[in-house]
VMD Tcl script that draws the C-alpha trace (Angstrom):
set ca {
  {-32.20 49.96 59.80}
  {-30.04 48.92 62.55}
  {-26.31 48.80 62.12}
  {-24.87 45.32 62.25}
  {-22.32 44.52 65.00}
  {-19.98 42.82 62.38}
  {-19.79 42.58 58.54}
  {-21.82 39.88 57.17}
  {-20.27 37.21 55.55}
  {-22.30 37.60 52.27}
  {-20.65 38.21 48.93}
  {-22.53 40.34 46.75}
  {-21.73 39.01 43.11}
  {-20.31 41.96 40.76}
  {-21.57 39.91 37.35}
  {-23.10 41.77 34.46}
  {-24.10 38.42 32.21}
  {-26.41 35.51 31.57}
  {-25.32 32.45 33.48}
  {-26.93 28.94 34.12}
  {-26.65 26.96 37.59}
  {-27.71 23.28 38.09}
  {-28.21 23.57 41.91}
  {-29.05 20.12 43.88}
  {-31.45 21.81 45.84}
  {-34.05 24.61 45.37}
  {-35.80 26.67 48.23}
  {-37.36 30.20 48.53}
  {-38.15 32.15 51.36}
  {-38.66 36.00 52.58}
  {-35.94 37.70 54.25}
  {-36.76 39.51 57.54}
  {-35.73 42.77 59.21}
  {-32.24 41.80 59.00}
  {-32.06 41.03 55.81}
  {-31.43 37.47 56.62}
  {-33.77 34.26 57.16}
  {-33.79 31.19 59.42}
  {-34.11 27.63 58.23}
  {-32.78 24.86 60.18}
  {-32.51 22.36 57.31}
  {-29.93 24.40 55.69}
  {-27.69 24.82 59.53}
  {-24.28 24.99 58.11}
  {-24.10 25.21 54.29}
  {-23.30 27.34 51.40}
  {-25.81 28.80 49.20}
  {-26.61 31.06 46.02}
  {-29.09 33.35 46.92}
  {-31.03 35.39 44.16}
  {-33.45 38.33 44.90}
  {-36.73 37.28 43.80}
  {-38.78 33.95 42.56}
  {-36.86 32.08 40.27}
  {-37.93 28.64 39.09}
  {-35.89 25.79 37.84}
  {-36.44 24.39 34.32}
  {-35.08 20.72 33.68}
  {-32.92 21.24 37.08}
  {-31.36 24.36 35.70}
  {-31.47 27.95 37.14}
  {-30.63 31.01 34.69}
  {-29.27 33.98 36.40}
  {-29.92 37.42 33.96}
  {-27.46 40.24 34.04}
  {-30.11 42.14 35.79}
  {-30.23 39.68 38.93}
  {-28.97 40.58 42.31}
  {-26.79 37.69 43.54}
  {-25.03 36.64 46.70}
  {-22.92 33.99 48.08}
  {-23.86 33.06 51.76}
  {-23.36 31.06 54.21}
  {-25.89 29.54 57.06}
  {-24.65 28.93 60.77}
  {-24.56 26.12 62.78}
  {-28.21 27.18 64.07}
  {-29.54 27.40 60.55}
  {-29.34 31.58 60.45}
  {-28.51 32.80 56.96}
  {-26.00 35.68 56.59}
  {-27.46 38.98 55.81}
  {-27.78 40.23 52.01}
  {-29.11 43.41 53.43}
  {-32.21 43.54 52.05}
  {-35.36 43.43 54.24}
  {-38.49 41.79 53.65}
  {-37.51 40.32 49.85}
  {-38.76 37.19 48.41}
  {-35.55 35.15 47.68}
  {-34.43 32.07 45.87}
  {-31.64 29.77 47.45}
  {-29.66 27.47 45.54}
  {-27.62 24.29 47.29}
  {-24.69 23.55 45.51}
}
mol new
graphics top color blue
foreach p $ca { graphics top sphere $p radius 0.5 }
foreach p [lrange $ca 0 end-1] q [lrange $ca 1 end] { graphics top cylinder $p $q radius 0.2 }
display resetview
């Protein structure tokens, strides 16, 4: 694993409870070797990322106490701030 040149803008949630979110848009993807993802359609947006594949039921996504969750930022070119987990399937929630 390489050491990043600067700290990531991603913020890991320190939650230990269940919660329900109602995002306006849901996407999924797989992180690259830097724990990031490229998606030009999300350029300039903030999002919530959940480790693993989550499904929406009636427009609601449930996050459990064992889920790993981050708030991330997509650059103007669509590069997601790193979550530090390589090759992982993630769910991206856009507010």
